[in-house]
N, C-alpha and C positions, 0 to 999 in steps of 0.2 A: 238572274240568269248566270250561267257559269259555262266554262269551257270544259270539254271532255278530252282535250289534247293540248299540247304545248305548241306555241308558235315558233319558238327559236328566234334566230336573227331575222329581222324584217328587211326585205329588199324590194325596191320598186324600179322597174325598167324605165329608161329615159322615155321610151315611146308611150308608156302608160302615164307618166307625169305630164308629158306634152298634151296628149289627147284629153286627159281629165282636167288639166290646168290647175292641179292641186295635188297635195299628198293625201291619198285616200284613207285616212285613219278611220273614217266611218265604215268603209267597206271591210277593213281589217277587223274592226270590232264586230261587225255582223258575222263575219266568217268565224271568229273566235267563239261566239255564242251559238253556233250551229244554225244560223239563219243563212243558208247557202245560196239563196237567190234562185235563178232560173236553171235548174238541173233536170236532166232526164230521170226517169224512174231508175234506170240502171246506175246512173251516177249517184243518186241518193242512196241506193243499196250499197254501192261500193264504199261510200263514206261511212255508213253505219258499220260495216264490217271493219273498216280501217280504224275506227275509234275503239273497237274492242280488241283488235290484234296489233295495233300500231302499224299504220300504213299511210299512203298519200291521201290527203283530204283536199277536196276542191270545191270552190264556189265560183259562180258566174253571175255577174251583174252587168246591166247596161251602162255604158259610158254616160248616157243622158237618159233618164227614165222616160222623158217625153219625146225622144227621137231615136227610134230603133236603127235608123240608118247609120248612126255613129258607131255601131258595133258594141262589143262586150269586152269587159275586163275579167280576167281569170285571177283568182287568188288561190294559190296552191301551197299547202304545207307539205314539205317533202316527207318521204317515207319514214325517216328516222326522227321526225319532228324537231329537226335542228335548224330549219330555215323555212320562212314563209315568203313567197315571191308573188308580187302583184305585176301582171303583165297584160298586154293586149291579147285577145284571143287569137289574133293572127300572128303573134310572135312565136 
């Protein structure tokens, strides 16, 4: 597997660290190899376009795959591909 985009600097919000109870290197790796988790069809298409034209790329994963009530984490590589941020979906 390979990435079609650069991750840039990696940042994780305090809220995401607390909710996940870890640094989510696994989710960043999934994002980097284009396994973007639970996205809508529109979000998938936006990612496909962004990889060809350089734009924002997003992934969505459950905080706990066995408990949907804990919410989601979003991994976003910014438009210029200079930074990737992991945050709670509610942040």
